[in-house]
N, C-alpha and C positions, 0 to 999 in steps of 0.2 A: 504494500500500500504506500501511496505517496501523500504526505501531509503538505497541503498547500499553505503557504505563509502569506499570500496576498490574493486578492480577487483577480480572476483571469480576465475580467472585463475592464476594470478601471485601475487595477494595481493597488487598491486601498488595502492597508494591512490589518484592518479591524473588521471582524464579522462575529455574528452571534449564531449559536446553534438554533436552527429553525425547528427541526423535527428529526426524530430517529424513525427509520422505517425498515421493515424486515423484507427480505427477498423471499417471499413465500413460493415463488415459482421454481427455483432450482437450488440455490446455494444455502438457503436458510440463514444467511448472514444478516446482521443488522448494520445499516449504513446511516451515517449522520449527514443531514443536509444543513448547510450553513447559509446564512444570509448576509451579504455584504452590507455594512452599516452606511456606506456611501451611496451605492447605486441600486441596492436592493436585489441584485442578482443572487439566485439560489444555486448552490452547487454541492456535490458530494465531496466531503472532506473528513478523513482521508479518502482518496479515490484509488481504485485498482490501477495497477500499472498496465500500460498498453498491451504488453505480452500476455497478461492474464485475462483480458476482456473476453476472448472467445469462450472461456470456461463458464461464463455467466449466461450463455445462450446456447442451449442444446437444440440444434436445428431439427432434430426429430420430434421434439416436443413443443417448440416455440411456434405457435400458430401465426404470429405476426409476420413470419417470414414467408408465408405462402398465401396464395389465392385459391388453394385447392378446396373443392367441395366434396372430396372423397370421404365417406364415412359420416356418421351422424354428428359427432362432435365438431368436425370441420364445417359441416353445413350450418349448424347452429351458430358457430363462431362467425361465419361470413354474414349471416343474417343480422346478428347483433352488431357487428362491425359497421354494416351499412346504415343501420339505424343511428348509431352513435356519430358516425361521420356526418350524417344529415343534421343532427342536433348541433354538433360543433359548428358546422357551416352557418346555420341560421343564427346561432348566438354571436359568432364573430361578425357576420354580415350586419347585425343590428348595431354593433359598435363602430365598425369601420366599413366605409363603402369603397375605399381604394387602399392600395398599399401592398406590401409583400409579407409573407409569413415564413418564419424559420421554424420548422418542425423537427426537433431533435428526437431521435428514436422513432422515426416515422414508419418503421416496418417496411411494407411494400410500397409506401408512398401514396396509397389510395386517397388519403385525406387531402394531400397536396394536389392531386389530380382533380 
């Protein structure tokens, strides 16, 4: 794990713990999310090293990596995904009529499409 000493957005050196969250999907690890006191950016700290990131995503189990509708669970996932994408779109469209979106961890990119 890599402990960050400053915000990766504004380089401010002070941040607060925002929340601890558990990876229920695969690793069962608890991660701390910090919030920069200057710009408000939230980030994992400490964060996994780049070489360790693939271990957090099992491609055989991680449905966000696929658009497959093979099997009951995959079909249900795709249905729910489409509903949530529509809800996100409507919520964002109410707030912003123009602009760009940065979607970190966007899976297959369906929301951006």
